[in-house]
C-alpha positions in Angstrom: 155.4 196.5 -40.1 154.8 192.8 -39.3 156.8 191.5 -36.4 158.8 188.3 -36.7 158.7 185.6 -33.9 161.6 186.0 -31.5 162.1 183.6 -28.6 162.2 185.2 -25.2 165.5 185.4 -23.4 164.9 182.4 -21.3 164.2 180.4 -24.4 167.2 181.1 -26.6 167.0 180.7 -30.4 168.4 177.2 -31.0 166.7 176.3 -34.3 170.0 176.8 -36.2 173.2 176.6 -34.3 176.6 177.7 -35.6 177.6 174.2 -36.6 174.4 173.4 -38.5 174.7 176.8 -40.3 178.2 176.1 -41.3 177.2 172.6 -42.6 174.5 174.2 -44.7 177.0 176.7 -46.1 179.5 173.9 -46.8 177.0 171.9 -48.7 176.1 175.1 -50.7 179.7 175.6 -51.3 180.3 172.0 -52.5 177.6 172.4 -55.1 179.4 175.4 -56.5 182.6 173.5 -56.7 181.3 170.4 -58.3 179.6 172.4 -61.1 182.3 174.5 -62.9 181.2 177.7 -64.6 179.8 176.9 -68.1 179.2 173.2 -67.3 176.1 171.6 -68.6 173.2 171.4 -66.2 172.4 168.0 -64.7 170.0 165.8 -66.7 166.5 165.5 -65.5 165.2 161.9 -66.0 161.6 163.0 -66.6 162.6 165.3 -69.4 164.9 162.7 -71.0 162.2 160.1 -70.9 159.9 162.3 -72.9 162.5 163.6 -75.4 161.5 161.5 -78.4 161.0 162.3 -82.1 157.4 163.3 -83.3 157.2 159.9 -85.2 157.6 158.1 -81.9 154.8 160.0 -80.4 152.5 159.0 -83.3 153.0 155.4 -82.5 151.4 155.9 -79.0 147.8 155.2 -78.7 145.6 158.3 -78.6 144.1 157.3 -75.3 147.4 157.0 -73.6 148.5 160.3 -74.9 145.4 162.0 -73.8 145.7 160.4 -70.4 149.3 161.7 -70.0 148.3 165.2 -71.0 145.5 165.2 -68.5 148.0 164.1 -65.8 150.6 166.6 -66.8 148.3 169.6 -67.0 147.6 169.9 -63.3 151.4 169.6 -62.6 152.3 172.3 -65.1 149.7 174.6 -63.7 150.8 174.0 -60.2 154.4 174.7 -61.1 153.5 177.9 -62.9 151.5 179.0 -59.9 154.4 178.3 -57.6 156.8 180.3 -59.7 154.4 183.2 -59.9 153.7 183.1 -56.1 157.4 183.2 -55.2 158.1 186.0 -57.7 155.4 188.3 -56.5 155.8 187.4 -52.8 159.5 188.3 -52.7 160.2 191.8 -53.7 163.2 192.7 -55.9 165.2 193.6 -52.8 164.6 190.4 -51.0 165.2 188.3 -54.2 168.6 189.9 -54.6 169.5 189.6 -50.9 168.7 185.9 -51.1 170.8 185.5 -54.2 167.7 184.8 -56.4 168.2 187.6 -58.8 165.4 189.8 -59.9 167.1 193.0 -59.1 166.7 194.3 -62.6 169.7 194.6 -64.8 172.8 192.5 -65.2 174.6 190.1 -62.9 175.8 191.5 -59.6 179.2 189.8 -60.2 180.1 192.4 -62.9 181.4 195.8 -62.2 178.5 197.4 -64.1 176.0 195.5 -62.0 177.6 196.8 -58.8 176.0 200.2 -59.3 172.5 198.8 -59.1 173.6 196.5 -56.4 174.9 199.4 -54.3 171.6 201.2 -54.7 169.6 198.2 -53.5 171.9 197.3 -50.6 171.7 200.9 -49.3 168.0 200.5 -48.6 166.6 198.8 -45.5 164.8 195.5 -46.0 162.1 195.6 -43.4 164.8 196.2 -40.8 164.4 197.6 -37.3 167.1 199.1 -35.2 166.8 200.1 -31.5 169.5 202.0 -29.6 169.3 200.3 -26.2 172.1 202.0 -24.3 175.5 203.8 -24.7 178.4 204.5 -22.6 180.6 207.1 -24.4 183.0 207.8 -21.5 186.0 205.5 -21.1 185.9 204.7 -17.4 189.3 202.9 -17.4 192.1 204.8 -15.7 194.9 202.5 -16.9 195.3 200.2 -19.9 198.3 197.9 -20.1 199.9 199.8 -17.1 199.7 203.2 -18.8 197.4 206.0 -18.0 194.6 206.6 -20.5 195.9 210.1 -21.5 199.0 208.5 -23.1 196.8 206.9 -25.8 195.0 210.2 -26.7 196.4 210.4 -30.3 195.6 206.9 -31.4 192.7 206.4 -33.8 189.6 204.8 -32.3 188.8 201.2 -33.3 185.1 200.6 -33.8 184.8 196.9 -32.9 181.5 195.5 -34.2 180.2 192.3 -32.5 177.1 190.7 -33.9 175.4 188.4 -31.3 172.1 186.6 -30.7 170.3 185.1 -27.7 171.6 181.6 -26.8 173.0 179.7 -23.8 176.6 180.7 -24.6 175.9 184.4 -25.3 176.8 186.0 -22.0 179.9 183.9 -21.3 181.3 184.6 -24.7 180.6 188.4 -24.5 182.3 188.3 -21.0 185.3 186.5 -22.3 185.6 188.9 -25.3 185.1 191.9 -23.0 188.2 190.9 -20.9 190.3 190.9 -24.1 188.9 194.4 -25.1 189.6 195.7 -21.6 193.3 195.6 -22.6 192.7 197.7 -25.7 192.9 201.6 -25.5 190.8 203.9 -27.7 188.2 201.3 -28.6 184.4 201.7 -29.0 182.5 198.4 -28.7 179.4 198.1 -30.9 177.3 195.1 -29.7 174.4 194.4 -32.0 171.9 191.8 -30.6 169.6 189.8 -32.9 166.6 190.4 -30.7 163.4 192.5 -31.1 163.6 194.3 -27.8 166.5 195.6 -25.6 168.2 193.3 -23.1 168.4 195.1 -19.8 170.8 192.6 -18.4 173.2 193.1 -21.3 172.9 196.9 -20.8 174.0 196.6 -17.2 176.8 194.1 -18.1 178.2 196.2 -20.8 178.1 199.4 -18.7 180.0 197.5 -15.9 183.0 196.8 -18.0 183.8 200.5 -18.3 184.6 200.3 -22.1 182.9 202.8 -24.3 180.1 200.9 -25.9 176.9 201.1 -27.9 174.2 198.3 -27.5 171.8 197.9 -30.5 168.8 195.7 -30.9 168.9 194.6 -34.5 166.6 191.7 -35.3 166.9 189.8 -38.6 164.0 190.6 -40.9 161.3 187.9 -40.6 161.5 186.9 -44.2 165.1 185.6 -43.7 164.4 183.6 -40.5 163.5 180.4 -42.3 166.1 180.6 -45.1 168.7 177.7 -44.9 171.4 178.6 -44.2 170.2 181.7 -42.4 172.1 184.9 -43.1 173.0 185.3 -39.4 174.8 188.4 -38.3 174.0 190.5 -41.4 171.3 192.6 -39.8 173.6 193.2 -36.8 176.5 194.5 -39.0 174.1 196.5 -41.2 172.8 198.1 -38.0 176.4 199.0 -37.0 177.1 200.6 -40.4 173.9 202.6 -40.1 175.0 203.8 -36.7 178.3 204.9 -38.1 176.5 206.7 -41.0 174.1 208.5 -38.7 176.9 209.9 -36.7 179.0 210.8 -39.8 182.1 209.1 -38.2 184.9 209.3 -40.6 187.9 209.0 -38.3 188.8 205.6 -36.9 189.0 202.0 -37.9 186.2 199.6 -38.5 186.6 195.9 -37.5 184.0 193.1 -37.4 184.8 190.9 -34.4 182.5 187.9 -33.6 181.9 187.1 -30.0 183.2 183.5 -30.3 186.6 184.4 -31.9 189.9 184.5 -30.2 192.1 187.7 -30.6 195.8 188.3 -30.1 196.3 191.8 -28.5 198.9 192.5 -31.3 196.0 192.5 -33.8 194.7 195.8 -32.4 198.0 197.6 -32.9 198.2 196.2 -36.4 194.8 197.2 -37.6 195.1 200.7 -36.0 197.6 201.5 -38.8 195.1 200.8 -41.6 195.1 203.5 -44.3 192.4 202.0 -46.6 191.9 198.2 -46.0 194.3 195.9 -44.2 194.1 192.1 -44.4 195.7 189.3 -42.4 195.2 185.4 -42.1 192.5 183.9 -39.9 193.1 180.5 -38.3 190.6 177.6 -38.1 188.9 178.2 -41.4 187.3 175.3 -43.3 189.4 172.6 -45.0 192.7 174.4 -45.1 192.6 175.5 -41.4 193.4 179.0 -42.5 192.1 181.8 -44.9 194.0 184.8 -45.9 196.1 186.8 -48.5 199.0 185.5 -50.5 201.8 188.0 -50.3 204.8 188.5 -52.6 207.4 191.2 -52.1 205.2 193.0 -49.6 202.1 193.1 -51.9 198.9 191.0 -51.8 198.7 189.0 -55.1 196.1 186.4 -54.4 194.1 184.6 -51.7 194.3 181.2 -50.0 190.8 179.9 -49.2 189.2 176.4 -49.5 186.0 177.9 -51.0 186.1 180.3 -54.0 182.6 180.3 -55.6 183.5 183.2 -57.8 184.2 185.5 -55.0 186.6 188.3 -55.8 187.5 188.6 -52.1 187.6 185.2 -50.6 188.4 186.3 -47.0 186.8 185.7 -43.6 184.9 188.5 -41.8 187.6 188.6 -39.1 190.4 188.9 -41.7 190.2 192.6 -42.6 189.9 196.1 -41.2 188.7 199.3 -42.9 189.7 203.0 -42.4 186.4 205.0 -41.9 187.9 207.9 -43.9 188.3 205.7 -46.9 184.9 204.0 -46.4 183.2 207.5 -46.3 183.9 207.8 -50.0 181.3 205.2 -50.7 177.9 206.3 -49.3 176.2 203.0 -50.5 178.5 200.7 -48.5 176.5 197.8 -47.1 176.3 194.0 -46.8 173.8 191.6 -48.4 171.7 188.9 -46.9 173.6 186.2 -48.9 175.4 183.6 -46.7 179.0 183.1 -47.7 179.2 186.3 -49.8 178.9 188.9 -47.1 182.6 189.8 -47.0 182.9 189.8 -50.8 180.0 192.0 -51.4 180.9 194.4 -48.6 184.4 194.8 -50.0 183.1 195.3 -53.5 180.8 198.0 -52.2 183.7 200.1 -51.0 185.5 199.8 -54.4 188.5 197.9 -53.2 191.3 197.1 -55.6 194.0 194.6 -55.1 196.8 197.1 -55.0 195.2 199.0 -52.2 195.3 196.1 -49.7 197.8 196.4 -46.8 199.1 193.1 -45.6 199.4 192.9 -41.7 200.7 190.3 -39.3 204.3 190.3 -40.5 203.4 190.1 -44.2 200.5 187.7 -43.4 202.8 185.0 -41.8 201.2 185.3 -38.3 197.8 184.2 -37.0 196.5 187.1 -34.9 192.8 186.0 -34.9 191.3 182.5 -34.6 187.8 181.5 -35.8 187.2 179.4 -32.6 183.5 178.4 -32.1 181.5 177.1 -29.2 179.2 174.2 -29.6 175.8 175.6 -29.0 173.4 173.7 -26.8 169.9 174.2 -25.5 169.3 175.9 -22.2 169.3 173.5 -19.4 166.2 172.8 -17.3 166.7 171.5 -13.7 163.9 170.1 -11.5 164.1 172.1 -8.3 160.8 173.0 -6.5 160.0 176.7 -6.5 159.3 176.7 -2.7 163.0 176.3 -2.1 164.0 179.2 -4.4 163.2 181.9 -1.9 165.6 183.9 0.3 166.6 181.0 2.5 169.6 180.1 0.2 171.4 181.6 -2.8 169.6 179.3 -5.3 166.7 181.6 -6.0 168.8 184.5 -7.0 171.2 182.2 -8.8 168.6 180.6 -11.0 166.9 183.9 -11.7 170.2 185.2 -13.2 170.7 182.0 -15.2 167.3 182.3 -16.6 167.9 186.0 -17.6 171.1 184.9 -19.3 169.4 182.0 -21.1 171.7 179.5 -19.5 169.4 177.4 -17.3 166.1 177.5 -15.5 164.5 175.7 -12.6 161.2 173.8 -12.9 158.9 172.0 -10.5 158.2 169.2 -12.9 160.7 169.1 -15.8 164.3 168.2 -16.2 166.6 166.0 -14.1 166.2 166.4 -10.4 168.9 168.7 -8.9 171.2 166.7 -6.6 172.3 168.5 -3.5 174.9 166.7 -1.5 176.5 166.9 1.9 179.4 164.9 3.2 179.5 163.1 -0.2 175.9 161.9 0.0 172.9 163.2 -1.9 170.3 164.8 0.5 166.7 165.7 0.0 166.0 169.3 -0.9 163.9 169.6 2.2 166.7 168.5 4.4 169.1 171.2 3.2 166.9 174.0 2.1 164.0 174.0 4.6 
């Protein structure tokens, strides 16, 4: 199986940060909104310029016509070659995952088309999955001032966090971990978009004492250059595969990104989920919120600034699923189609509007916020390697920062590290020799 390029941990992937990805998705969304269903396709000047009657063509000199034909022939052949190349290069699975069609059969938006869609989504698309480490024993003695045995009857929440190597990765996972430390009966599934296992992350996750599973689930190489990239899909698919392999049918599934903010009440709410529960998510697109519309205790519609024909226009953090209900649908999965992951996932579990359970005081409270950290490149500081030995803490400090992908020291690159004493900058040799 061909291997995709993955940057080493000290060189985090920064080609597409979260803000750039959202901008790409918003442009994609605006195109859907500006062109209603059934509207005529935009005119093409080249075709309009050549759309004349046969008599008009007869008035053109034969030499000019022959010259135009000779010019057009290479362009037409090149276009046909490009179409054929794309068709045979991308398999049916890949074309469907990219939203290009070619899956054979009708549109995947129809109920009939969902049967073929389920079959395709249930197969791996050049995916790899490595189980890096697990800690199945809950090492916490107390949670929220209660001994752990008092929570023994609660259903387990399987909290799935997709993540990828970047400068902010370890700080955000650390912040999220200190929220999850307050939640009893929780198993943390951390799926990292990296080809190999991250030993530093293994040690960090083990140190929190929360039951966890660390997976390495790299995005297939054929999706890496797609704009916007389907980030997080391979990670969530890996978590679904992990749940299937263990035949887990008791508990609650929740997709929780590492850069979101969670109210502790959310976990008590979703633990009551019988089929699928939903709740509003703050900081979403133009409206600042995305979530269900509730009347008389029932979900009747959805509030979201981007529809694009989605049956379930909700955010990934805005729903939870009971595993016993999900087990009825063996082909549950998620496509590599940015902006449509939630919709297609909920379709794959056969969800109906009357089955949705509104949470958060009938969807009037925000219990999860789609906060995001502005991604930046890892810093490089000019600090001579001869001073990064055991004479000070700087050697060990910068080795840790490099492993985390936050910063690295260099003899020749980056701004010179300023070391001060008594308010004045001093030469490295003065302080560190």
